[in-house]
FIKE-62952 format. One record per residue (C-alpha): residue number from 1; chain; x, y, z. Coordinates in Angstrom, 1 decimal. Example, Ala and Ser with C-alpha at 12.3 -4.5 7.8 and 13.67 -1.06 7.14 Angstrom:
2
<pt vexmi="1" drenvo="A" xx="12.3" yy="-4.5" zz="7.8"/>
<pt vexmi="2" drenvo="A" xx="13.7" yy="-1.1" zz="7.1"/>
# end
This chain:
218
<pt vexmi="1" drenvo="A" xx="44.6" yy="98.8" zz="93.2"/>
<pt vexmi="2" drenvo="A" xx="44.9" yy="96.5" zz="90.1"/>
<pt vexmi="3" drenvo="A" xx="43.1" yy="93.2" zz="90.5"/>
<pt vexmi="4" drenvo="A" xx="44.7" yy="90.2" zz="88.9"/>
<pt vexmi="5" drenvo="A" xx="42.4" yy="87.9" zz="87.1"/>
<pt vexmi="6" drenvo="A" xx="44.0" yy="84.4" zz="87.7"/>
<pt vexmi="7" drenvo="A" xx="41.7" yy="82.6" zz="85.3"/>
<pt vexmi="8" drenvo="A" xx="42.6" yy="85.0" zz="82.5"/>
<pt vexmi="9" drenvo="A" xx="46.3" yy="84.6" zz="83.1"/>
<pt vexmi="10" drenvo="A" xx="46.0" yy="80.8" zz="83.0"/>
<pt vexmi="11" drenvo="A" xx="43.9" yy="81.0" zz="79.8"/>
<pt vexmi="12" drenvo="A" xx="46.6" yy="83.2" zz="78.1"/>
<pt vexmi="13" drenvo="A" xx="49.3" yy="80.8" zz="79.2"/>
<pt vexmi="14" drenvo="A" xx="47.6" yy="77.8" zz="77.8"/>
<pt vexmi="15" drenvo="A" xx="47.0" yy="79.6" zz="74.5"/>
<pt vexmi="16" drenvo="A" xx="50.7" yy="80.5" zz="74.3"/>
<pt vexmi="17" drenvo="A" xx="51.8" yy="76.9" zz="74.9"/>
<pt vexmi="18" drenvo="A" xx="49.3" yy="75.6" zz="72.3"/>
<pt vexmi="19" drenvo="A" xx="50.5" yy="78.1" zz="69.7"/>
<pt vexmi="20" drenvo="A" xx="54.1" yy="77.1" zz="70.2"/>
<pt vexmi="21" drenvo="A" xx="53.3" yy="73.4" zz="69.8"/>
<pt vexmi="22" drenvo="A" xx="51.4" yy="74.1" zz="66.6"/>
<pt vexmi="23" drenvo="A" xx="54.3" yy="76.1" zz="65.2"/>
<pt vexmi="24" drenvo="A" xx="56.7" yy="73.3" zz="66.1"/>
<pt vexmi="25" drenvo="A" xx="54.5" yy="70.7" zz="64.3"/>
<pt vexmi="26" drenvo="A" xx="54.1" yy="73.0" zz="61.3"/>
<pt vexmi="27" drenvo="A" xx="57.9" yy="73.4" zz="61.2"/>
<pt vexmi="28" drenvo="A" xx="58.4" yy="69.7" zz="61.2"/>
<pt vexmi="29" drenvo="A" xx="55.9" yy="69.2" zz="58.4"/>
<pt vexmi="30" drenvo="A" xx="57.3" yy="71.9" zz="56.3"/>
<pt vexmi="31" drenvo="A" xx="58.9" yy="70.5" zz="53.1"/>
<pt vexmi="32" drenvo="A" xx="61.9" yy="72.7" zz="53.5"/>
<pt vexmi="33" drenvo="A" xx="62.5" yy="71.3" zz="57.0"/>
<pt vexmi="34" drenvo="A" xx="62.2" yy="67.8" zz="55.7"/>
<pt vexmi="35" drenvo="A" xx="64.7" yy="68.5" zz="52.9"/>
<pt vexmi="36" drenvo="A" xx="67.1" yy="70.0" zz="55.4"/>
<pt vexmi="37" drenvo="A" xx="66.7" yy="66.9" zz="57.6"/>
<pt vexmi="38" drenvo="A" xx="67.5" yy="64.6" zz="54.7"/>
<pt vexmi="39" drenvo="A" xx="70.6" yy="66.6" zz="53.8"/>
<pt vexmi="40" drenvo="A" xx="71.8" yy="66.3" zz="57.4"/>
<pt vexmi="41" drenvo="A" xx="70.8" yy="62.7" zz="57.7"/>
<pt vexmi="42" drenvo="A" xx="70.5" yy="61.2" zz="54.2"/>
<pt vexmi="43" drenvo="A" xx="69.6" yy="57.7" zz="55.5"/>
<pt vexmi="44" drenvo="A" xx="66.9" yy="59.0" zz="57.8"/>
<pt vexmi="45" drenvo="A" xx="64.0" yy="58.4" zz="55.4"/>
<pt vexmi="46" drenvo="A" xx="65.2" yy="55.0" zz="54.3"/>
<pt vexmi="47" drenvo="A" xx="65.8" yy="53.9" zz="57.9"/>
<pt vexmi="48" drenvo="A" xx="62.3" yy="54.9" zz="58.9"/>
<pt vexmi="49" drenvo="A" xx="60.9" yy="52.9" zz="55.9"/>
<pt vexmi="50" drenvo="A" xx="63.0" yy="49.9" zz="56.9"/>
<pt vexmi="51" drenvo="A" xx="61.8" yy="50.2" zz="60.5"/>
<pt vexmi="52" drenvo="A" xx="58.2" yy="50.2" zz="59.3"/>
<pt vexmi="53" drenvo="A" xx="58.7" yy="47.3" zz="57.0"/>
<pt vexmi="54" drenvo="A" xx="60.6" yy="45.2" zz="59.6"/>
<pt vexmi="55" drenvo="A" xx="57.6" yy="45.3" zz="61.9"/>
<pt vexmi="56" drenvo="A" xx="56.3" yy="42.5" zz="59.8"/>
<pt vexmi="57" drenvo="A" xx="58.7" yy="39.5" zz="60.0"/>
<pt vexmi="58" drenvo="A" xx="57.2" yy="37.9" zz="56.9"/>
<pt vexmi="59" drenvo="A" xx="57.0" yy="40.8" zz="54.5"/>
<pt vexmi="60" drenvo="A" xx="58.8" yy="40.6" zz="51.2"/>
<pt vexmi="61" drenvo="A" xx="59.7" yy="44.0" zz="49.7"/>
<pt vexmi="62" drenvo="A" xx="61.2" yy="43.9" zz="46.2"/>
<pt vexmi="63" drenvo="A" xx="64.7" yy="45.5" zz="46.2"/>
<pt vexmi="64" drenvo="A" xx="64.7" yy="46.0" zz="49.9"/>
<pt vexmi="65" drenvo="A" xx="64.1" yy="43.1" zz="52.3"/>
<pt vexmi="66" drenvo="A" xx="62.7" yy="39.7" zz="53.3"/>
<pt vexmi="67" drenvo="A" xx="61.4" yy="39.9" zz="56.9"/>
<pt vexmi="68" drenvo="A" xx="64.3" yy="41.1" zz="59.2"/>
<pt vexmi="69" drenvo="A" xx="67.0" yy="40.8" zz="56.5"/>
<pt vexmi="70" drenvo="A" xx="67.6" yy="43.6" zz="54.0"/>
<pt vexmi="71" drenvo="A" xx="69.7" yy="44.3" zz="51.0"/>
<pt vexmi="72" drenvo="A" xx="73.1" yy="45.9" zz="51.9"/>
<pt vexmi="73" drenvo="A" xx="72.8" yy="44.9" zz="55.5"/>
<pt vexmi="74" drenvo="A" xx="76.0" yy="44.0" zz="57.3"/>
<pt vexmi="75" drenvo="A" xx="76.1" yy="40.2" zz="57.7"/>
<pt vexmi="76" drenvo="A" xx="77.1" yy="40.6" zz="61.3"/>
<pt vexmi="77" drenvo="A" xx="73.6" yy="42.1" zz="62.0"/>
<pt vexmi="78" drenvo="A" xx="72.0" yy="39.2" zz="60.1"/>
<pt vexmi="79" drenvo="A" xx="73.7" yy="36.6" zz="62.3"/>
<pt vexmi="80" drenvo="A" xx="72.6" yy="38.6" zz="65.4"/>
<pt vexmi="81" drenvo="A" xx="69.0" yy="38.4" zz="64.2"/>
<pt vexmi="82" drenvo="A" xx="68.9" yy="34.9" zz="62.8"/>
<pt vexmi="83" drenvo="A" xx="71.6" yy="33.2" zz="65.0"/>
<pt vexmi="84" drenvo="A" xx="74.3" yy="30.8" zz="63.8"/>
<pt vexmi="85" drenvo="A" xx="73.8" yy="29.6" zz="60.3"/>
<pt vexmi="86" drenvo="A" xx="73.1" yy="25.9" zz="59.6"/>
<pt vexmi="87" drenvo="A" xx="75.4" yy="25.9" zz="56.6"/>
<pt vexmi="88" drenvo="A" xx="77.5" yy="28.0" zz="54.4"/>
<pt vexmi="89" drenvo="A" xx="80.3" yy="28.5" zz="51.9"/>
<pt vexmi="90" drenvo="A" xx="82.8" yy="31.3" zz="51.1"/>
<pt vexmi="91" drenvo="A" xx="85.4" yy="32.1" zz="48.4"/>
<pt vexmi="92" drenvo="A" xx="86.9" yy="35.1" zz="46.8"/>
<pt vexmi="93" drenvo="A" xx="85.2" yy="37.7" zz="49.0"/>
<pt vexmi="94" drenvo="A" xx="81.8" yy="36.1" zz="48.5"/>
<pt vexmi="95" drenvo="A" xx="79.8" yy="34.0" zz="50.9"/>
<pt vexmi="96" drenvo="A" xx="76.5" yy="32.1" zz="51.3"/>
<pt vexmi="97" drenvo="A" xx="74.8" yy="31.3" zz="54.6"/>
<pt vexmi="98" drenvo="A" xx="71.6" yy="29.3" zz="55.1"/>
<pt vexmi="99" drenvo="A" xx="69.2" yy="28.8" zz="58.0"/>
<pt vexmi="100" drenvo="A" xx="66.8" yy="25.9" zz="58.1"/>
<pt vexmi="101" drenvo="A" xx="63.5" yy="26.0" zz="60.1"/>
<pt vexmi="102" drenvo="A" xx="64.1" yy="24.0" zz="63.3"/>
<pt vexmi="103" drenvo="A" xx="67.6" yy="23.3" zz="61.9"/>
<pt vexmi="104" drenvo="A" xx="66.0" yy="20.6" zz="59.7"/>
<pt vexmi="105" drenvo="A" xx="67.7" yy="20.6" zz="56.2"/>
<pt vexmi="106" drenvo="A" xx="64.5" yy="19.2" zz="54.7"/>
<pt vexmi="107" drenvo="A" xx="62.4" yy="22.1" zz="56.0"/>
<pt vexmi="108" drenvo="A" xx="62.0" yy="25.7" zz="54.8"/>
<pt vexmi="109" drenvo="A" xx="65.1" yy="27.8" zz="54.5"/>
<pt vexmi="110" drenvo="A" xx="66.4" yy="31.4" zz="54.4"/>
<pt vexmi="111" drenvo="A" xx="69.7" yy="32.0" zz="52.7"/>
<pt vexmi="112" drenvo="A" xx="71.8" yy="35.1" zz="52.0"/>
<pt vexmi="113" drenvo="A" xx="74.4" yy="35.8" zz="49.4"/>
<pt vexmi="114" drenvo="A" xx="76.9" yy="38.4" zz="50.5"/>
<pt vexmi="115" drenvo="A" xx="80.0" yy="40.1" zz="49.0"/>
<pt vexmi="116" drenvo="A" xx="83.0" yy="41.9" zz="50.5"/>
<pt vexmi="117" drenvo="A" xx="85.0" yy="44.7" zz="48.9"/>
<pt vexmi="118" drenvo="A" xx="88.3" yy="43.0" zz="49.4"/>
<pt vexmi="119" drenvo="A" xx="91.1" yy="45.3" zz="50.3"/>
<pt vexmi="120" drenvo="A" xx="88.8" yy="48.3" zz="50.9"/>
<pt vexmi="121" drenvo="A" xx="86.2" yy="47.2" zz="53.5"/>
<pt vexmi="122" drenvo="A" xx="86.0" yy="44.4" zz="56.0"/>
<pt vexmi="123" drenvo="A" xx="82.2" yy="44.4" zz="56.0"/>
<pt vexmi="124" drenvo="A" xx="80.4" yy="41.7" zz="54.1"/>
<pt vexmi="125" drenvo="A" xx="77.1" yy="43.1" zz="52.8"/>
<pt vexmi="126" drenvo="A" xx="73.9" yy="41.2" zz="51.8"/>
<pt vexmi="127" drenvo="A" xx="73.3" yy="41.2" zz="48.1"/>
<pt vexmi="128" drenvo="A" xx="70.6" yy="38.6" zz="47.7"/>
<pt vexmi="129" drenvo="A" xx="68.1" yy="37.0" zz="50.1"/>
<pt vexmi="130" drenvo="A" xx="66.4" yy="33.7" zz="49.2"/>
<pt vexmi="131" drenvo="A" xx="63.4" yy="32.2" zz="51.0"/>
<pt vexmi="132" drenvo="A" xx="61.4" yy="29.0" zz="50.5"/>
<pt vexmi="133" drenvo="A" xx="58.8" yy="29.4" zz="53.2"/>
<pt vexmi="134" drenvo="A" xx="55.3" yy="30.4" zz="51.9"/>
<pt vexmi="135" drenvo="A" xx="54.9" yy="32.5" zz="55.1"/>
<pt vexmi="136" drenvo="A" xx="56.9" yy="35.2" zz="53.4"/>
<pt vexmi="137" drenvo="A" xx="54.6" yy="37.3" zz="51.2"/>
<pt vexmi="138" drenvo="A" xx="54.6" yy="40.5" zz="49.2"/>
<pt vexmi="139" drenvo="A" xx="52.0" yy="43.1" zz="49.9"/>
<pt vexmi="140" drenvo="A" xx="50.1" yy="41.6" zz="47.0"/>
<pt vexmi="141" drenvo="A" xx="50.1" yy="38.2" zz="48.7"/>
<pt vexmi="142" drenvo="A" xx="52.6" yy="36.6" zz="46.3"/>
<pt vexmi="143" drenvo="A" xx="54.5" yy="33.8" zz="48.0"/>
<pt vexmi="144" drenvo="A" xx="56.2" yy="30.5" zz="47.5"/>
<pt vexmi="145" drenvo="A" xx="53.6" yy="28.1" zz="45.9"/>
<pt vexmi="146" drenvo="A" xx="52.0" yy="31.0" zz="43.9"/>
<pt vexmi="147" drenvo="A" xx="51.4" yy="30.2" zz="40.3"/>
<pt vexmi="148" drenvo="A" xx="53.5" yy="31.8" zz="37.6"/>
<pt vexmi="149" drenvo="A" xx="50.4" yy="33.2" zz="36.1"/>
<pt vexmi="150" drenvo="A" xx="49.5" yy="35.0" zz="39.3"/>
<pt vexmi="151" drenvo="A" xx="53.0" yy="36.4" zz="39.7"/>
<pt vexmi="152" drenvo="A" xx="53.0" yy="37.6" zz="36.1"/>
<pt vexmi="153" drenvo="A" xx="49.9" yy="39.8" zz="36.8"/>
<pt vexmi="154" drenvo="A" xx="51.8" yy="41.7" zz="39.5"/>
<pt vexmi="155" drenvo="A" xx="55.4" yy="41.8" zz="38.2"/>
<pt vexmi="156" drenvo="A" xx="56.9" yy="42.3" zz="34.8"/>
<pt vexmi="157" drenvo="A" xx="59.1" yy="39.3" zz="34.4"/>
<pt vexmi="158" drenvo="A" xx="61.9" yy="38.0" zz="32.2"/>
<pt vexmi="159" drenvo="A" xx="63.7" yy="34.7" zz="32.2"/>
<pt vexmi="160" drenvo="A" xx="67.1" yy="35.1" zz="33.9"/>
<pt vexmi="161" drenvo="A" xx="68.3" yy="31.6" zz="33.8"/>
<pt vexmi="162" drenvo="A" xx="67.4" yy="27.9" zz="33.8"/>
<pt vexmi="163" drenvo="A" xx="68.9" yy="25.1" zz="35.7"/>
<pt vexmi="164" drenvo="A" xx="68.4" yy="21.4" zz="36.6"/>
<pt vexmi="165" drenvo="A" xx="68.5" yy="19.9" zz="40.1"/>
<pt vexmi="166" drenvo="A" xx="67.6" yy="16.4" zz="41.2"/>
<pt vexmi="167" drenvo="A" xx="66.2" yy="15.7" zz="37.7"/>
<pt vexmi="168" drenvo="A" xx="63.9" yy="18.6" zz="37.9"/>
<pt vexmi="169" drenvo="A" xx="63.9" yy="21.7" zz="35.6"/>
<pt vexmi="170" drenvo="A" xx="63.7" yy="25.1" zz="37.1"/>
<pt vexmi="171" drenvo="A" xx="63.4" yy="28.6" zz="35.6"/>
<pt vexmi="172" drenvo="A" xx="64.4" yy="31.9" zz="37.3"/>
<pt vexmi="173" drenvo="A" xx="62.0" yy="34.7" zz="36.4"/>
<pt vexmi="174" drenvo="A" xx="63.3" yy="38.1" zz="37.4"/>
<pt vexmi="175" drenvo="A" xx="61.8" yy="41.5" zz="37.8"/>
<pt vexmi="176" drenvo="A" xx="63.8" yy="44.8" zz="37.8"/>
<pt vexmi="177" drenvo="A" xx="61.9" yy="45.8" zz="40.9"/>
<pt vexmi="178" drenvo="A" xx="64.4" yy="43.6" zz="42.8"/>
<pt vexmi="179" drenvo="A" xx="62.6" yy="40.3" zz="43.1"/>
<pt vexmi="180" drenvo="A" xx="63.0" yy="37.0" zz="41.3"/>
<pt vexmi="181" drenvo="A" xx="61.1" yy="33.7" zz="41.4"/>
<pt vexmi="182" drenvo="A" xx="62.3" yy="30.1" zz="41.0"/>
<pt vexmi="183" drenvo="A" xx="59.6" yy="28.3" zz="39.1"/>
<pt vexmi="184" drenvo="A" xx="59.3" yy="24.5" zz="38.8"/>
<pt vexmi="185" drenvo="A" xx="58.0" yy="22.4" zz="35.9"/>
<pt vexmi="186" drenvo="A" xx="54.5" yy="22.7" zz="37.3"/>
<pt vexmi="187" drenvo="A" xx="54.7" yy="26.6" zz="37.0"/>
<pt vexmi="188" drenvo="A" xx="54.7" yy="26.9" zz="40.8"/>
<pt vexmi="189" drenvo="A" xx="57.1" yy="29.1" zz="42.7"/>
<pt vexmi="190" drenvo="A" xx="59.5" yy="27.2" zz="44.9"/>
<pt vexmi="191" drenvo="A" xx="61.7" yy="30.1" zz="46.1"/>
<pt vexmi="192" drenvo="A" xx="61.7" yy="33.9" zz="46.1"/>
<pt vexmi="193" drenvo="A" xx="64.9" yy="36.0" zz="45.9"/>
<pt vexmi="194" drenvo="A" xx="65.2" yy="39.6" zz="46.9"/>
<pt vexmi="195" drenvo="A" xx="68.0" yy="41.6" zz="45.2"/>
<pt vexmi="196" drenvo="A" xx="69.0" yy="45.1" zz="44.4"/>
<pt vexmi="197" drenvo="A" xx="66.3" yy="47.0" zz="42.5"/>
<pt vexmi="198" drenvo="A" xx="66.9" yy="48.5" zz="39.0"/>
<pt vexmi="199" drenvo="A" xx="69.2" yy="45.7" zz="37.9"/>
<pt vexmi="200" drenvo="A" xx="68.9" yy="42.2" zz="36.6"/>
<pt vexmi="201" drenvo="A" xx="69.5" yy="39.5" zz="39.2"/>
<pt vexmi="202" drenvo="A" xx="73.3" yy="39.1" zz="39.3"/>
<pt vexmi="203" drenvo="A" xx="75.3" yy="35.9" zz="39.2"/>
<pt vexmi="204" drenvo="A" xx="76.6" yy="34.6" zz="42.6"/>
<pt vexmi="205" drenvo="A" xx="79.8" yy="32.8" zz="41.8"/>
<pt vexmi="206" drenvo="A" xx="78.8" yy="30.4" zz="44.6"/>
<pt vexmi="207" drenvo="A" xx="76.0" yy="27.9" zz="44.1"/>
<pt vexmi="208" drenvo="A" xx="72.9" yy="29.7" zz="45.4"/>
<pt vexmi="209" drenvo="A" xx="69.8" yy="29.7" zz="43.2"/>
<pt vexmi="210" drenvo="A" xx="68.7" yy="26.0" zz="43.5"/>
<pt vexmi="211" drenvo="A" xx="66.7" yy="23.9" zz="45.8"/>
<pt vexmi="212" drenvo="A" xx="67.4" yy="23.4" zz="49.6"/>
<pt vexmi="213" drenvo="A" xx="70.0" yy="20.8" zz="48.8"/>
<pt vexmi="214" drenvo="A" xx="72.3" yy="23.3" zz="47.2"/>
<pt vexmi="215" drenvo="A" xx="74.6" yy="23.5" zz="50.2"/>
<pt vexmi="216" drenvo="A" xx="76.2" yy="21.1" zz="52.7"/>
<pt vexmi="217" drenvo="A" xx="75.5" yy="21.5" zz="56.3"/>
<pt vexmi="218" drenvo="A" xx="78.5" yy="22.4" zz="58.5"/>
# end
């Protein structure tokens, strides 16, 4: 009579399960598998990155996002996240919306500039995000109130435009990484704008790159 060794059978079973799990993990980590996954789901990698970034509500990522709001995001999602805007304007397939902290127009603001491909798509997509709160920071800790000298050590800048508001002179310094800085006469940053990477910061048609008073409340 053949005696069955129960302990040996259990050990073999555990070894088989462990081996299968390792093969499965090796398969997932295989570069060919990752390439195949990207082909099947081209937005998979970028969405994972956005999810990671958006875990920090105050993170500024050049060319990508400011907190929960990101470039090329559908504006309907923005309104779902931030609620009803405190002010805005729209014309010729372009729009601006602004949110004030505590709905106080003298406080910090977050604003978006969006465009719509009129005649082809009903969606309005975020093209620029402008923040004035120093709580928003890049990974290098650059934020509103940072000195131009400190910003210049991190980003390669060029002057995009100059404007005057309330008798104050401002200069917009832009980086092709997808981030721009509004700098006042004291060489301090008063606002940061996230835009599409690889391009100079575009014009907005609507008034956008100025101080908090650039827009009338609804």
